[in-house]
HTML snippet that shows the backbone in 3Dmol.js (N, CA, C, O; Angstrom):
<script src="https://3Dmol.org/build/3Dmol-min.js"></script>
<div id="view" style="width:600px;height:400px;position:relative"></div>
<script>
const pdb = `
ATOM      1  N   MET A   1     -21.881  15.160 -11.964  1.00  0.00           N
ATOM      2  CA  MET A   1     -23.286  15.829 -10.896  1.00  0.00           C
ATOM      3  C   MET A   1     -23.906  14.343 -10.852  1.00  0.00           C
ATOM      4  O   MET A   1     -24.145  13.930  -9.717  1.00  0.00           O
ATOM      5  N   SER A   2     -24.197  13.489 -11.914  1.00  0.00           N
ATOM      6  CA  SER A   2     -24.681  12.129 -11.345  1.00  0.00           C
ATOM      7  C   SER A   2     -23.780  11.531 -10.227  1.00  0.00           C
ATOM      8  O   SER A   2     -24.191  10.591  -9.546  1.00  0.00           O
ATOM      9  N   ARG A   3     -22.987  11.885 -10.107  1.00  0.00           N
ATOM     10  CA  ARG A   3     -22.233  11.162  -8.883  1.00  0.00           C
ATOM     11  C   ARG A   3     -22.565  11.944  -7.434  1.00  0.00           C
ATOM     12  O   ARG A   3     -22.475  11.306  -6.386  1.00  0.00           O
ATOM     13  N   GLU A   4     -22.828  12.901  -7.432  1.00  0.00           N
ATOM     14  CA  GLU A   4     -23.000  13.525  -5.995  1.00  0.00           C
ATOM     15  C   GLU A   4     -24.440  13.241  -5.987  1.00  0.00           C
ATOM     16  O   GLU A   4     -24.842  12.850  -4.891  1.00  0.00           O
ATOM     17  N   CYS A   5     -25.317  13.330  -6.902  1.00  0.00           N
ATOM     18  CA  CYS A   5     -26.664  12.714  -6.412  1.00  0.00           C
ATOM     19  C   CYS A   5     -26.964  11.749  -5.940  1.00  0.00           C
ATOM     20  O   CYS A   5     -27.927  11.751  -5.172  1.00  0.00           O
ATOM     21  N   ILE A   6     -26.089  10.261  -6.279  1.00  0.00           N
ATOM     22  CA  ILE A   6     -26.490   9.243  -6.012  1.00  0.00           C
ATOM     23  C   ILE A   6     -26.006   9.395  -4.476  1.00  0.00           C
ATOM     24  O   ILE A   6     -26.705   8.995  -3.545  1.00  0.00           O
ATOM     25  N   ARG A   7     -24.390  10.185  -4.243  1.00  0.00           N
ATOM     26  CA  ARG A   7     -23.750  10.234  -2.680  1.00  0.00           C
ATOM     27  C   ARG A   7     -24.503  10.908  -2.137  1.00  0.00           C
ATOM     28  O   ARG A   7     -24.350  10.777  -0.922  1.00  0.00           O
ATOM     29  N   LYS A   8     -25.624  11.905  -2.492  1.00  0.00           N
ATOM     30  CA  LYS A   8     -26.435  13.000  -1.300  1.00  0.00           C
ATOM     31  C   LYS A   8     -27.392  11.656  -1.136  1.00  0.00           C
ATOM     32  O   LYS A   8     -27.416  11.197   0.007  1.00  0.00           O
ATOM     33  N   PHE A   9     -28.180  10.971  -2.134  1.00  0.00           N
ATOM     34  CA  PHE A   9     -29.496  10.117  -1.805  1.00  0.00           C
ATOM     35  C   PHE A   9     -29.352   8.852  -1.148  1.00  0.00           C
ATOM     36  O   PHE A   9     -30.265   8.393  -0.461  1.00  0.00           O
ATOM     37  N   PHE A  10     -27.807   8.016  -1.388  1.00  0.00           N
ATOM     38  CA  PHE A  10     -27.413   6.834  -0.412  1.00  0.00           C
ATOM     39  C   PHE A  10     -26.275   6.772   0.349  1.00  0.00           C
ATOM     40  O   PHE A  10     -25.370   5.945   0.234  1.00  0.00           O
ATOM     41  N   PRO A  11     -26.352   7.658   1.116  1.00  0.00           N
ATOM     42  CA  PRO A  11     -24.961   8.258   2.172  1.00  0.00           C
ATOM     43  C   PRO A  11     -24.094   6.733   2.455  1.00  0.00           C
ATOM     44  O   PRO A  11     -22.897   6.501   2.285  1.00  0.00           O
ATOM     45  N   GLU A  12     -24.848   6.106   2.794  1.00  0.00           N
ATOM     46  CA  GLU A  12     -24.539   4.870   3.127  1.00  0.00           C
ATOM     47  C   GLU A  12     -24.284   3.713   2.423  1.00  0.00           C
ATOM     48  O   GLU A  12     -25.271   2.976   2.413  1.00  0.00           O
ATOM     49  N   ARG A  13     -23.235   3.234   1.773  1.00  0.00           N
ATOM     50  CA  ARG A  13     -23.485   1.909   0.687  1.00  0.00           C
ATOM     51  C   ARG A  13     -22.817   0.722   1.254  1.00  0.00           C
ATOM     52  O   ARG A  13     -21.896   0.749   2.071  1.00  0.00           O
ATOM     53  N   LYS A  14     -23.362  -0.302   0.750  1.00  0.00           N
ATOM     54  CA  LYS A  14     -22.713  -1.760   0.836  1.00  0.00           C
ATOM     55  C   LYS A  14     -22.781  -2.846  -0.512  1.00  0.00           C
ATOM     56  O   LYS A  14     -23.800  -3.144  -1.133  1.00  0.00           O
ATOM     57  N   SER A  15     -21.835  -3.180  -0.684  1.00  0.00           N
ATOM     58  CA  SER A  15     -21.973  -4.262  -1.869  1.00  0.00           C
ATOM     59  C   SER A  15     -22.005  -5.660  -1.579  1.00  0.00           C
ATOM     60  O   SER A  15     -21.681  -6.138  -0.491  1.00  0.00           O
ATOM     61  N   PHE A  16     -22.405  -6.313  -2.579  1.00  0.00           N
ATOM     62  CA  PHE A  16     -22.270  -7.840  -2.457  1.00  0.00           C
ATOM     63  C   PHE A  16     -22.314  -8.328  -3.414  1.00  0.00           C
ATOM     64  O   PHE A  16     -22.755  -7.871  -4.468  1.00  0.00           O
ATOM     65  N   VAL A  17     -21.705  -9.693  -3.135  1.00  0.00           N
ATOM     66  CA  VAL A  17     -21.163 -10.302  -4.121  1.00  0.00           C
ATOM     67  C   VAL A  17     -21.765 -11.548  -4.480  1.00  0.00           C
ATOM     68  O   VAL A  17     -21.366 -12.412  -3.699  1.00  0.00           O
ATOM     69  N   PHE A  18     -22.632 -12.051  -5.413  1.00  0.00           N
ATOM     70  CA  PHE A  18     -23.370 -13.369  -5.879  1.00  0.00           C
ATOM     71  C   PHE A  18     -22.560 -14.476  -6.405  1.00  0.00           C
ATOM     72  O   PHE A  18     -21.870 -14.200  -7.387  1.00  0.00           O
ATOM     73  N   ASP A  19     -22.516 -15.492  -6.016  1.00  0.00           N
ATOM     74  CA  ASP A  19     -21.964 -16.883  -6.700  1.00  0.00           C
ATOM     75  C   ASP A  19     -23.346 -16.884  -7.775  1.00  0.00           C
ATOM     76  O   ASP A  19     -24.348 -16.199  -7.566  1.00  0.00           O
ATOM     77  N   ARG A  20     -23.154 -17.861  -9.035  1.00  0.00           N
ATOM     78  CA  ARG A  20     -24.238 -18.020  -9.497  1.00  0.00           C
ATOM     79  C   ARG A  20     -25.124 -18.849  -9.308  1.00  0.00           C
ATOM     80  O   ARG A  20     -24.797 -19.985  -8.964  1.00  0.00           O
ATOM     81  N   PRO A  21     -26.277 -18.557  -9.455  1.00  0.00           N
ATOM     82  CA  PRO A  21     -27.754 -19.309  -8.809  1.00  0.00           C
ATOM     83  C   PRO A  21     -27.276 -20.920  -8.853  1.00  0.00           C
ATOM     84  O   PRO A  21     -27.280 -21.668  -7.875  1.00  0.00           O
ATOM     85  N   ALA A  22     -26.847 -21.294 -10.273  1.00  0.00           N
ATOM     86  CA  ALA A  22     -26.915 -22.912 -10.487  1.00  0.00           C
ATOM     87  C   ALA A  22     -25.815 -22.865 -11.214  1.00  0.00           C
ATOM     88  O   ALA A  22     -25.263 -21.918 -11.775  1.00  0.00           O
ATOM     89  N   SER A  23     -25.523 -24.116 -11.138  1.00  0.00           N
ATOM     90  CA  SER A  23     -24.415 -24.916 -11.988  1.00  0.00           C
ATOM     91  C   SER A  23     -24.699 -25.207 -13.430  1.00  0.00           C
ATOM     92  O   SER A  23     -23.983 -24.859 -14.369  1.00  0.00           O
ATOM     93  N   ALA A  24     -25.949 -25.959 -13.515  1.00  0.00           N
ATOM     94  CA  ALA A  24     -26.248 -26.691 -14.545  1.00  0.00           C
ATOM     95  C   ALA A  24     -26.907 -25.763 -15.368  1.00  0.00           C
ATOM     96  O   ALA A  24     -27.893 -25.111 -15.024  1.00  0.00           O
ATOM     97  N   GLY A  25     -26.150 -25.695 -16.850  1.00  0.00           N
ATOM     98  CA  GLY A  25     -26.700 -25.041 -18.070  1.00  0.00           C
ATOM     99  C   GLY A  25     -28.083 -24.794 -18.354  1.00  0.00           C
ATOM    100  O   GLY A  25     -28.473 -23.695 -18.750  1.00  0.00           O
ATOM    101  N   LYS A  26     -28.897 -25.851 -18.151  1.00  0.00           N
ATOM    102  CA  LYS A  26     -30.156 -25.888 -18.344  1.00  0.00           C
ATOM    103  C   LYS A  26     -31.096 -25.226 -17.920  1.00  0.00           C
ATOM    104  O   LYS A  26     -32.076 -24.723 -18.469  1.00  0.00           O
ATOM    105  N   LEU A  27     -30.649 -25.265 -16.648  1.00  0.00           N
ATOM    106  CA  LEU A  27     -31.551 -24.825 -15.279  1.00  0.00           C
ATOM    107  C   LEU A  27     -30.977 -23.288 -15.219  1.00  0.00           C
ATOM    108  O   LEU A  27     -31.889 -22.561 -14.826  1.00  0.00           O
ATOM    109  N   LEU A  28     -29.732 -22.519 -15.484  1.00  0.00           N
ATOM    110  CA  LEU A  28     -29.742 -21.464 -16.001  1.00  0.00           C
ATOM    111  C   LEU A  28     -30.440 -20.829 -16.953  1.00  0.00           C
ATOM    112  O   LEU A  28     -30.587 -19.607 -16.950  1.00  0.00           O
ATOM    113  N   LEU A  29     -30.931 -21.621 -17.856  1.00  0.00           N
ATOM    114  CA  LEU A  29     -31.438 -21.345 -19.190  1.00  0.00           C
ATOM    115  C   LEU A  29     -32.984 -20.470 -18.802  1.00  0.00           C
ATOM    116  O   LEU A  29     -33.474 -19.431 -19.245  1.00  0.00           O
ATOM    117  N   HIS A  30     -33.500 -21.625 -17.595  1.00  0.00           N
ATOM    118  CA  HIS A  30     -35.035 -21.078 -17.497  1.00  0.00           C
ATOM    119  C   HIS A  30     -34.766 -20.712 -15.683  1.00  0.00           C
ATOM    120  O   HIS A  30     -35.379 -21.273 -14.775  1.00  0.00           O
ATOM    121  N   ILE A  31     -34.008 -19.950 -15.557  1.00  0.00           N
ATOM    122  CA  ILE A  31     -33.808 -19.631 -13.913  1.00  0.00           C
ATOM    123  C   ILE A  31     -34.852 -19.156 -13.353  1.00  0.00           C
ATOM    124  O   ILE A  31     -35.008 -19.361 -12.149  1.00  0.00           O
ATOM    125  N   GLU A  32     -35.969 -18.289 -14.212  1.00  0.00           N
ATOM    126  CA  GLU A  32     -37.153 -17.670 -13.612  1.00  0.00           C
ATOM    127  C   GLU A  32     -38.115 -19.103 -12.960  1.00  0.00           C
ATOM    128  O   GLU A  32     -39.020 -19.038 -12.127  1.00  0.00           O
ATOM    129  N   GLU A  33     -37.712 -20.031 -13.471  1.00  0.00           N
ATOM    130  CA  GLU A  33     -38.713 -21.444 -13.371  1.00  0.00           C
ATOM    131  C   GLU A  33     -38.461 -22.398 -12.584  1.00  0.00           C
ATOM    132  O   GLU A  33     -39.063 -23.441 -12.327  1.00  0.00           O
ATOM    133  N   ALA A  34     -37.033 -21.720 -12.039  1.00  0.00           N
ATOM    134  CA  ALA A  34     -36.341 -22.537 -11.033  1.00  0.00           C
ATOM    135  C   ALA A  34     -36.984 -22.280  -9.559  1.00  0.00           C
ATOM    136  O   ALA A  34     -37.588 -21.218  -9.409  1.00  0.00           O
ATOM    137  N   SER A  35     -36.889 -23.225  -8.408  1.00  0.00           N
ATOM    138  CA  SER A  35     -37.451 -23.420  -7.152  1.00  0.00           C
ATOM    139  C   SER A  35     -36.093 -23.113  -6.531  1.00  0.00           C
ATOM    140  O   SER A  35     -35.004 -23.359  -7.049  1.00  0.00           O
ATOM    141  N   GLU A  36     -36.343 -22.459  -5.178  1.00  0.00           N
ATOM    142  CA  GLU A  36     -35.384 -22.232  -4.532  1.00  0.00           C
ATOM    143  C   GLU A  36     -34.642 -23.179  -4.200  1.00  0.00           C
ATOM    144  O   GLU A  36     -33.481 -22.907  -3.895  1.00  0.00           O
ATOM    145  N   ASN A  37     -35.063 -24.453  -4.167  1.00  0.00           N
ATOM    146  CA  ASN A  37     -33.669 -25.637  -3.604  1.00  0.00           C
ATOM    147  C   ASN A  37     -33.144 -26.561  -4.940  1.00  0.00           C
ATOM    148  O   ASN A  37     -32.553 -27.637  -5.036  1.00  0.00           O
ATOM    149  N   GLN A  38     -33.583 -25.741  -5.750  1.00  0.00           N
ATOM    150  CA  GLN A  38     -32.123 -25.787  -6.891  1.00  0.00           C
ATOM    151  C   GLN A  38     -31.329 -25.259  -7.335  1.00  0.00           C
ATOM    152  O   GLN A  38     -30.744 -25.574  -8.372  1.00  0.00           O
ATOM    153  N   MET A  39     -31.056 -24.000  -6.405  1.00  0.00           N
ATOM    154  CA  MET A  39     -30.298 -23.026  -6.528  1.00  0.00           C
ATOM    155  C   MET A  39     -28.966 -23.405  -5.415  1.00  0.00           C
ATOM    156  O   MET A  39     -29.053 -23.626  -4.207  1.00  0.00           O
ATOM    157  N   GLU A  40     -27.887 -23.393  -6.178  1.00  0.00           N
ATOM    158  CA  GLU A  40     -26.949 -23.508  -5.003  1.00  0.00           C
ATOM    159  C   GLU A  40     -26.943 -23.089  -3.548  1.00  0.00           C
ATOM    160  O   GLU A  40     -27.523 -22.111  -3.074  1.00  0.00           O
ATOM    161  N   TRP A  41     -26.312 -23.845  -3.008  1.00  0.00           N
ATOM    162  CA  TRP A  41     -26.558 -23.668  -1.086  1.00  0.00           C
ATOM    163  C   TRP A  41     -25.610 -21.969  -1.017  1.00  0.00           C
ATOM    164  O   TRP A  41     -26.125 -21.044  -0.389  1.00  0.00           O
ATOM    165  N   ASP A  42     -24.476 -21.809  -1.607  1.00  0.00           N
ATOM    166  CA  ASP A  42     -23.720 -20.490  -1.390  1.00  0.00           C
ATOM    167  C   ASP A  42     -24.524 -19.178  -2.410  1.00  0.00           C
ATOM    168  O   ASP A  42     -24.156 -18.010  -2.282  1.00  0.00           O
ATOM    169  N   PHE A  43     -25.365 -19.473  -3.156  1.00  0.00           N
ATOM    170  CA  PHE A  43     -26.063 -18.322  -3.502  1.00  0.00           C
ATOM    171  C   PHE A  43     -27.533 -18.222  -2.617  1.00  0.00           C
ATOM    172  O   PHE A  43     -27.686 -17.105  -2.123  1.00  0.00           O
ATOM    173  N   GLN A  44     -28.487 -19.060  -2.372  1.00  0.00           N
ATOM    174  CA  GLN A  44     -29.419 -19.597  -1.095  1.00  0.00           C
ATOM    175  C   GLN A  44     -28.819 -18.643   0.018  1.00  0.00           C
ATOM    176  O   GLN A  44     -29.732 -17.981   0.511  1.00  0.00           O
ATOM    177  N   VAL A  45     -27.879 -18.421   0.445  1.00  0.00           N
ATOM    178  CA  VAL A  45     -27.042 -17.774   1.749  1.00  0.00           C
ATOM    179  C   VAL A  45     -26.990 -16.302   1.563  1.00  0.00           C
ATOM    180  O   VAL A  45     -27.533 -15.466   2.286  1.00  0.00           O
ATOM    181  N   GLN A  46     -26.208 -16.070   0.412  1.00  0.00           N
ATOM    182  CA  GLN A  46     -26.081 -14.651  -0.216  1.00  0.00           C
ATOM    183  C   GLN A  46     -27.533 -14.074  -0.080  1.00  0.00           C
ATOM    184  O   GLN A  46     -28.082 -13.155   0.528  1.00  0.00           O
ATOM    185  N   SER A  47     -27.841 -14.960  -0.855  1.00  0.00           N
ATOM    186  CA  SER A  47     -29.332 -14.073  -1.051  1.00  0.00           C
ATOM    187  C   SER A  47     -30.427 -13.318  -0.121  1.00  0.00           C
ATOM    188  O   SER A  47     -31.225 -12.396  -0.291  1.00  0.00           O
ATOM    189  N   LYS A  48     -29.937 -14.461   1.305  1.00  0.00           N
ATOM    190  CA  LYS A  48     -30.930 -14.210   2.589  1.00  0.00           C
ATOM    191  C   LYS A  48     -29.951 -13.128   2.960  1.00  0.00           C
ATOM    192  O   LYS A  48     -30.394 -11.980   2.950  1.00  0.00           O
ATOM    193  N   ASN A  49     -28.813 -13.295   3.253  1.00  0.00           N
ATOM    194  CA  ASN A  49     -28.194 -12.056   3.815  1.00  0.00           C
ATOM    195  C   ASN A  49     -28.378 -10.595   3.272  1.00  0.00           C
ATOM    196  O   ASN A  49     -28.384  -9.544   3.914  1.00  0.00           O
ATOM    197  N   PHE A  50     -28.552 -10.838   1.675  1.00  0.00           N
ATOM    198  CA  PHE A  50     -28.679  -9.253   1.020  1.00  0.00           C
ATOM    199  C   PHE A  50     -30.124  -8.897   1.439  1.00  0.00           C
ATOM    200  O   PHE A  50     -30.293  -7.746   1.842  1.00  0.00           O
ATOM    201  N   CYS A  51     -31.467  -9.943   1.387  1.00  0.00           N
ATOM    202  CA  CYS A  51     -32.538  -9.613   1.808  1.00  0.00           C
ATOM    203  C   CYS A  51     -32.560  -9.376   3.486  1.00  0.00           C
ATOM    204  O   CYS A  51     -33.297  -8.492   3.922  1.00  0.00           O
ATOM    205  N   SER A  52     -31.828 -10.092   4.315  1.00  0.00           N
ATOM    206  CA  SER A  52     -31.848  -9.182   5.859  1.00  0.00           C
ATOM    207  C   SER A  52     -31.219  -7.748   5.677  1.00  0.00           C
ATOM    208  O   SER A  52     -31.800  -6.790   6.186  1.00  0.00           O
ATOM    209  N   CYS A  53     -30.377  -7.617   5.166  1.00  0.00           N
ATOM    210  CA  CYS A  53     -29.316  -6.402   5.189  1.00  0.00           C
ATOM    211  C   CYS A  53     -30.706  -5.392   4.567  1.00  0.00           C
ATOM    212  O   CYS A  53     -30.885  -4.288   5.081  1.00  0.00           O
ATOM    213  N   ILE A  54     -31.477  -5.801   3.631  1.00  0.00           N
ATOM    214  CA  ILE A  54     -32.421  -4.900   3.111  1.00  0.00           C
ATOM    215  C   ILE A  54     -33.535  -4.314   4.040  1.00  0.00           C
ATOM    216  O   ILE A  54     -33.716  -3.156   4.416  1.00  0.00           O
ATOM    217  N   PHE A  55     -34.189  -5.405   4.281  1.00  0.00           N
ATOM    218  CA  PHE A  55     -35.257  -5.333   5.697  1.00  0.00           C
ATOM    219  C   PHE A  55     -34.906  -4.380   6.901  1.00  0.00           C
ATOM    220  O   PHE A  55     -35.777  -3.747   7.497  1.00  0.00           O
ATOM    221  N   THR A  56     -33.401  -4.315   7.254  1.00  0.00           N
ATOM    222  CA  THR A  56     -33.299  -4.510   8.663  1.00  0.00           C
ATOM    223  C   THR A  56     -32.749  -2.790   8.478  1.00  0.00           C
ATOM    224  O   THR A  56     -33.049  -1.971   9.347  1.00  0.00           O
ATOM    225  N   LYS A  57     -32.126  -2.485   7.552  1.00  0.00           N
ATOM    226  CA  LYS A  57     -31.353  -1.311   7.741  1.00  0.00           C
ATOM    227  C   LYS A  57     -32.090  -0.287   6.303  1.00  0.00           C
ATOM    228  O   LYS A  57     -32.112   0.935   6.445  1.00  0.00           O
ATOM    229  N   ALA A  58     -32.593  -0.856   5.121  1.00  0.00           N
ATOM    230  CA  ALA A  58     -33.180  -0.167   4.380  1.00  0.00           C
ATOM    231  C   ALA A  58     -34.468   1.199   5.078  1.00  0.00           C
ATOM    232  O   ALA A  58     -35.196   0.674   5.921  1.00  0.00           O
ATOM    233  N   LYS A  59     -34.782   2.659   4.858  1.00  0.00           N
ATOM    234  CA  LYS A  59     -35.459   3.279   5.128  1.00  0.00           C
ATOM    235  C   LYS A  59     -36.956   3.353   4.730  1.00  0.00           C
ATOM    236  O   LYS A  59     -37.122   3.038   3.551  1.00  0.00           O
ATOM    237  N   ILE A  60     -37.906   3.630   5.286  1.00  0.00           N
ATOM    238  CA  ILE A  60     -39.196   3.134   4.240  1.00  0.00           C
ATOM    239  C   ILE A  60     -39.268   4.675   3.579  1.00  0.00           C
ATOM    240  O   ILE A  60     -39.158   5.654   4.318  1.00  0.00           O
ATOM    241  N   GLU A  61     -39.426   4.793   2.389  1.00  0.00           N
ATOM    242  CA  GLU A  61     -39.436   5.834   1.246  1.00  0.00           C
ATOM    243  C   GLU A  61     -40.963   6.446   1.724  1.00  0.00           C
ATOM    244  O   GLU A  61     -41.896   5.707   2.037  1.00  0.00           O
ATOM    245  N   THR A  62     -41.041   8.076   1.719  1.00  0.00           N
ATOM    246  CA  THR A  62     -41.784   8.772   1.946  1.00  0.00           C
ATOM    247  C   THR A  62     -41.787  10.252   1.135  1.00  0.00           C
ATOM    248  O   THR A  62     -40.770  10.882   0.844  1.00  0.00           O
ATOM    249  N   LEU A  63     -42.856  10.563   0.908  1.00  0.00           N
ATOM    250  CA  LEU A  63     -43.432  11.556  -0.107  1.00  0.00           C
ATOM    251  C   LEU A  63     -43.285  12.729   0.758  1.00  0.00           C
ATOM    252  O   LEU A  63     -43.240  12.386   1.940  1.00  0.00           O
ATOM    253  N   GLY A  64     -43.172  14.326   0.536  1.00  0.00           N
ATOM    254  CA  GLY A  64     -43.078  15.299   1.360  1.00  0.00           C
ATOM    255  C   GLY A  64     -43.816  15.606   2.337  1.00  0.00           C
ATOM    256  O   GLY A  64     -43.482  16.223   3.348  1.00  0.00           O
ATOM    257  N   GLU A  65     -45.264  15.011   1.954  1.00  0.00           N
ATOM    258  CA  GLU A  65     -46.149  15.092   3.284  1.00  0.00           C
ATOM    259  C   GLU A  65     -46.126  13.851   3.957  1.00  0.00           C
ATOM    260  O   GLU A  65     -47.191  13.500   4.465  1.00  0.00           O
ATOM    261  N   GLY A  66     -45.038  13.027   4.084  1.00  0.00           N
ATOM    262  CA  GLY A  66     -45.245  12.102   5.086  1.00  0.00           C
ATOM    263  C   GLY A  66     -46.003  10.879   4.282  1.00  0.00           C
ATOM    264  O   GLY A  66     -46.198   9.792   4.827  1.00  0.00           O
ATOM    265  N   ILE A  67     -46.305  11.091   3.278  1.00  0.00           N
ATOM    266  CA  ILE A  67     -47.281   9.528   2.995  1.00  0.00           C
ATOM    267  C   ILE A  67     -46.216   8.531   2.306  1.00  0.00           C
ATOM    268  O   ILE A  67     -45.425   8.679   1.375  1.00  0.00           O
ATOM    269  N   ILE A  68     -46.546   7.398   3.203  1.00  0.00           N
ATOM    270  CA  ILE A  68     -45.302   5.983   2.892  1.00  0.00           C
ATOM    271  C   ILE A  68     -45.517   5.903   1.426  1.00  0.00           C
ATOM    272  O   ILE A  68     -46.634   6.223   1.021  1.00  0.00           O
ATOM    273  N   VAL A  69     -44.405   5.435   0.357  1.00  0.00           N
ATOM    274  CA  VAL A  69     -44.349   5.025  -0.774  1.00  0.00           C
ATOM    275  C   VAL A  69     -44.877   3.574  -0.878  1.00  0.00           C
ATOM    276  O   VAL A  69     -44.472   2.941   0.097  1.00  0.00           O
ATOM    277  N   THR A  70     -45.421   3.031  -1.472  1.00  0.00           N
ATOM    278  CA  THR A  70     -46.053   1.423  -1.069  1.00  0.00           C
ATOM    279  C   THR A  70     -45.502   0.911  -2.869  1.00  0.00           C
ATOM    280  O   THR A  70     -45.043  -0.231  -2.911  1.00  0.00           O
ATOM    281  N   GLY A  71     -45.528   1.475  -3.879  1.00  0.00           N
ATOM    282  CA  GLY A  71     -44.867   0.914  -5.111  1.00  0.00           C
ATOM    283  C   GLY A  71     -46.348   0.881  -6.040  1.00  0.00           C
ATOM    284  O   GLY A  71     -46.489   0.830  -7.261  1.00  0.00           O
ATOM    285  N   ASN A  72     -47.350   0.930  -4.966  1.00  0.00           N
ATOM    286  CA  ASN A  72     -48.881   0.771  -5.949  1.00  0.00           C
ATOM    287  C   ASN A  72     -48.531   2.423  -7.014  1.00  0.00           C
ATOM    288  O   ASN A  72     -49.331   2.781  -7.879  1.00  0.00           O
TER     289      ASN A  72
END
`;
const viewer = $3Dmol.createViewer("view");
viewer.addModel(pdb, "pdb");
viewer.setStyle({}, {cartoon: {color: "spectrum"}});
viewer.zoomTo();
viewer.render();
</script>
């Protein structure tokens, strides 16, 4: 039943593969504090491709009354 629900709500699916964001062990331990320019170039490109896909293809979620869901 879970599979059917996921297929119903997400009829189109696209998968993304991400390389490691950094090769340095110390940087990986504190990745949340790292700046974008400290990330591996391949990871930066993959992240930009992912975000571009989300922003161009994702539908705006609305409630039954047409109210846009903003996350607040």
